Structures are given as C-alpha cells and as structure tokens.
C-alpha positions in Angstrom: 0.0 0.0 0.0 1.2 3.5 -0.9 1.6 5.9 2.1 3.1 9.3 2.9 6.6 7.9 3.7 6.7 6.7 0.1 6.1 10.3 -1.0 9.2 11.4 0.9 11.3 8.7 -0.6 10.2 9.4 -4.1 10.9 13.1 -3.6 14.4 12.3 -2.4 15.1 10.1 -5.4 13.7 12.7 -7.8 15.9 15.4 -6.2 19.0 13.2 -6.4 18.4 12.4 -10.0 17.9 16.0 -10.9 21.2 16.9 -9.1 22.9 14.1 -11.1 21.4 15.5 -14.3 22.6 19.0 -13.4 26.1 17.8 -12.7 26.4 15.6 -15.7 25.0 18.2 -18.1 27.3 20.8 -16.8 30.3 18.6 -17.4 29.4 16.9 -20.7 26.6 19.0 -22.2 24.7 15.7 -22.7 22.8 13.1 -20.8 24.1 9.6 -20.6 21.9 6.6 -21.5 22.3 5.3 -17.9 20.9 8.6 -16.5 18.1 8.7 -19.1 17.2 5.2 -18.1 17.1 6.1 -14.4 15.0 9.3 -15.2 12.6 7.2 -17.2 12.2 4.6 -14.4 11.3 7.4 -11.9 9.3 9.8 -14.1 7.8 7.3 -16.6 5.8 8.4 -19.6 6.1 12.1 -19.2 9.9 12.1 -19.5 10.2 12.0 -23.4 7.6 14.7 -24.0 9.2 16.8 -21.2 12.6 16.5 -22.9 11.0 17.5 -26.2 9.5 20.6 -24.5 13.0 21.4 -23.1 14.6 20.8 -26.6 12.2 23.3 -28.1 12.9 25.9 -25.4 9.2 25.9 -24.3 10.0 26.8 -20.7 10.2 30.3 -19.4 10.9 31.5 -15.9 9.3 34.8 -14.9 10.6 36.9 -12.0 9.0 39.9 -10.5 10.6 42.9 -8.6 9.2 41.5 -5.3 11.1 38.2 -5.8 8.1 36.1 -6.9 8.8 33.5 -9.5 6.5 31.5 -11.8 7.1 29.3 -14.9 5.2 29.2 -18.1 5.4 26.1 -20.4 4.2 26.1 -23.9 2.7 22.6 -24.4 2.9 20.5 -27.6 -0.5 21.8 -28.7 0.6 25.5 -28.1 -1.5 25.9 -24.9 0.4 27.8 -22.2 0.6 26.4 -18.6 1.6 28.4 -15.5 3.4 26.6 -12.8 4.9 27.7 -9.4 8.3 26.5 -8.4 7.1 25.4 -5.0 4.5 23.1 -6.5 4.3 20.5 -9.2 0.7 21.5 -9.9 -0.3 22.0 -13.5 -3.7 22.8 -15.0 -3.2 20.3 -17.9 -5.7 17.4 -18.1 -3.0 14.8 -17.5 -2.1 16.3 -14.2 -5.6 15.8 -12.9 -6.3 12.4 -14.4 -2.9 10.7 -14.9 -1.1 12.2 -11.9 -3.7 12.8 -9.2 -6.4 10.2 -10.0 -4.6 7.3 -11.7 -1.2 7.9 -10.2 0.5 7.0 -13.4 3.5 9.3 -12.9 4.7 11.7 -10.1 4.1 14.7 -12.4 3.1 15.8 -15.8 5.4 16.6 -18.7 5.1 20.4 -18.1 6.2 20.2 -14.5 9.0 17.8 -15.4 10.1 20.1 -18.2 10.4 23.0 -15.7 12.7 20.8 -13.5 14.8 19.5 -16.3 15.2 22.9 -18.0 16.3 24.4 -14.7 18.7 21.6 -14.1 20.4 21.8 -17.5 20.3 25.6 -17.6 18.1 26.0 -20.7 15.2 27.8 -19.1 14.5 31.1 -20.7 14.2 34.0 -18.2 12.2 37.2 -18.3 11.2 39.9 -15.8 7.5 40.8 -15.2 5.8 43.3 -13.0 4.0 41.8 -10.0 0.7 42.6 -11.7 1.7 40.8 -14.9 2.9 37.8 -12.9 -0.4 37.7 -11.1 -2.1 37.8 -14.5 0.0 34.9 -15.7 -1.1 32.8 -12.7 -4.7 33.8 -12.6 -5.7 33.7 -16.3 -3.8 30.6 -17.5 -4.8 31.6 -21.1 -3.5 30.6 -24.5 -1.8 34.0 -24.9 1.7 34.7 -23.7 2.4 37.3 -21.2 4.2 40.3 -22.5 7.8 39.8 -21.4 8.7 43.5 -21.5 
C-alpha cells in the first residue's frame, strides 16, 4: 500500500536524479543513456515529452521585482501552462487524471520540463511586474504574457 513515507522517498530520489542531471549536463553537455534510463524509471511516460519541450525551449521563468517566480510552459498543442516553483501542480488534463487520480506518474510533462530545463540551464528567463505575474497565474490563457 502507498503511504506518505513513500512520497518522501520518491521526492528524495527525484531530487537526487535532478542533481545528477545538473552535474552531468554541466560537465558533458549531454545526458548519458544510464541517467536517461534512471530518469525514465522514476518519471515514466512524461519524460520523453518533457525532454521535447526542453529541446524546443518551451519553458520560461518569470521573475517579479518583489522576488516572486513562476514558470510558463508552452505545451505541444501550443497551450500555455503556468506553474509555481514550490508546487508541481499544472492545469493540464494529464495532471488531474494521470497524476492525481490514476497515479501513473509523479508529475506531468510540463512540471517535469520545468525541473529539467532548470537543471540543465536552458530555461528562458524574463522579468515581469507583480501585476503581470499575477495575471499569468490567474488567467492561464492561451496567450503569452508580454515579457517587457
């Protein structure tokens, strides 16, 4: 049976794999087959689509003058998803049905893309006013927030 202590163990394994990814990518500018296999074992089906999102530079980190941070991921269909760094919540359908209800994976491809792009240093960055950052989080629309 799955319990809360399992969550803690899974989170520690995820964190360790992401640190290994960061270290390996910093040294070699690539990901070994062994590490990819480990990532696939832990993250499952969302891994390859997440890597595709990272390869296409679909992850943007927005920072506000007050220090707030949010991420926006452009999905494969062009829909934009807003995510907070303190949470792996995503408004995509897979998060609700595949992650929360069926427990198929620990997170969706959008949340995983944020973690991977930060680990390998390919996340685009932009500054937003606090008002625009709030708009990004509240609206979750198909239009990008003006990055100026």
